[in-house]
Structures are given as C-alpha cells and as structure tokens.
C-alpha positions as CSV (number, residue, x, y, z in Angstrom):
1,M,-0.1,0.2,0.1
2,K,1.0,3.8,-0.8
3,I,0.1,6.5,1.7
4,T,0.8,10.0,0.0
5,L,0.6,13.1,2.2
6,C,-0.3,16.7,1.3
7,T,2.8,18.9,2.1
8,S,1.2,21.8,1.4
9,C,-1.6,21.2,4.3
10,A,-0.4,22.0,8.2
11,L,-0.2,18.2,8.6
12,G,2.6,17.8,5.8
13,R,4.5,20.8,6.4
14,G,4.5,19.9,10.3
15,G,6.8,16.4,9.3
16,F,3.2,13.7,10.0
17,A,4.7,11.7,7.2
18,A,7.5,10.4,9.5
19,V,5.4,10.2,12.5
20,L,3.0,8.1,10.5
21,G,5.6,6.2,8.9
22,E,7.4,5.3,12.3
23,A,3.7,4.4,14.0
24,L,3.0,2.1,10.7
25,A,6.5,0.1,11.4
26,A,5.9,-0.4,15.0
27,E,2.6,-2.0,14.2
28,G,3.9,-4.2,11.6
29,I,2.0,-2.5,8.7
30,A,3.7,-2.4,5.4
31,A,3.6,0.5,3.7
32,G,5.0,3.2,1.2
33,I,4.8,6.9,2.6
34,A,5.3,9.9,-0.1
35,T,4.6,13.4,0.2
36,T,3.2,15.6,-3.1
37,D,2.8,19.2,-3.1
38,C,-1.1,19.3,-3.0
39,L,-4.0,16.5,-3.3
40,S,-6.6,19.1,-4.2
41,G,-8.2,18.5,-0.7
42,C,-7.9,22.5,0.1
43,A,-11.5,23.0,1.0
44,R,-10.5,20.3,4.1
45,P,-7.2,19.8,4.9
46,S,-5.3,18.2,5.6
47,S,-5.3,15.5,3.4
48,L,-3.7,11.9,2.7
49,A,-4.4,9.3,0.6
50,F,-4.1,5.3,0.7
51,R,-4.1,3.2,-2.3
52,A,-2.9,-0.2,-3.9
53,P,-2.9,-1.9,-7.0
54,G,-6.6,-3.6,-7.8
55,K,-8.1,-1.8,-4.6
56,T,-10.7,1.1,-4.2
57,A,-8.3,4.4,-3.4
58,Y,-9.2,6.5,-0.4
59,L,-8.5,10.4,0.3
60,F,-9.2,11.7,3.5
61,G,-9.5,15.3,4.8
62,D,-9.8,17.3,7.8
63,L,-6.7,15.7,9.3
64,T,-4.8,16.1,12.8
65,E,-2.4,14.3,14.6
66,A,-5.4,13.0,17.1
67,D,-6.4,10.8,13.9
68,L,-3.6,8.4,14.2
69,P,-4.8,5.9,15.7
70,D,-7.7,5.5,13.3
71,L,-5.7,6.2,10.5
72,L,-3.8,2.9,11.5
73,T,-6.8,1.0,12.2
74,F,-7.7,1.7,8.7
75,A,-4.5,0.9,7.3
76,R,-4.3,-2.5,9.0
77,L,-8.0,-3.2,7.6
78,Y,-7.2,-1.8,4.1
79,A,-4.1,-3.7,4.2
80,A,-6.5,-7.3,5.0
81,S,-9.1,-6.0,2.2
82,A,-8.9,-7.9,-1.0
83,D,-10.1,-4.8,-2.6
84,G,-10.0,-2.2,-0.4
85,T,-13.3,-2.0,0.5
86,F,-15.4,-2.4,3.9
87,A,-18.6,-3.9,4.8
88,D,-18.8,-2.2,8.3
89,A,-16.8,1.4,8.7
90,R,-17.5,2.0,12.4
91,P,-14.1,0.6,13.3
92,L,-12.5,3.2,11.6
93,G,-13.9,5.8,14.2
94,G,-14.1,9.7,13.3
95,L,-11.8,8.7,10.1
96,R,-15.2,7.5,8.4
97,F,-16.5,10.8,8.5
98,K,-13.1,12.9,7.1
99,A,-13.4,10.7,3.4
100,L,-13.2,13.0,0.4
101,A,-13.3,10.2,-2.2
102,R,-13.4,6.7,-2.6
103,I,-11.9,5.3,-6.5
104,P,-12.6,1.7,-7.4
105,G,-10.0,0.1,-8.1
C-alpha cells in the first residue's frame, strides 16, 4: 500500500509523514509513505491518500495528529481487504466521516 500526504497542508508541513511511517512500522504494517505538493483537498485540509494495486483508493481530509490511531486502524484493515472496501466503517472511528473520495480500483 502507498500512503501519500499533502505537504501544502499543515499536517504535511509539520512532519507527519515521518510520524505516520514510524507508527506503521511499529504496528508491523507495510506501507510506503510519499509526499506531494498538493492533493487538491484544500477545502478540507490536511489531506492524505491510500492506494494499492487492484484496490479502492481513498482520500481523507480534515486530518490532525489525533487521527493517527484511526489511520493505523484503516491501514491495517485496508491491507487485509482483498479489494479495499469495508462492510462496516464503524471500526474506523472518526476517520469514516473524513473521506473526501473513494476511487474504485
């Protein structure tokens, strides 16, 4: 899975990519972390995207460092999902209300 963080947003400018990468590694979740200048989620910053080959891709916005536990839960469930979809979004906590886009794989 690849996770891309917007560096135009406060979270991206604040070094969250490294924090997220360390937290994922500590949980044993394999993911590549990338940054980009803009994910066009400007109306709801800070934004971050998850994608993997053959899976639905997700773009989240309105993120803060407090969302780290929910992002880890999402990453764990996303990695375990065959197609990147979820029958029940409640385990994602508040993150389920921060989805800006879901792009079919």
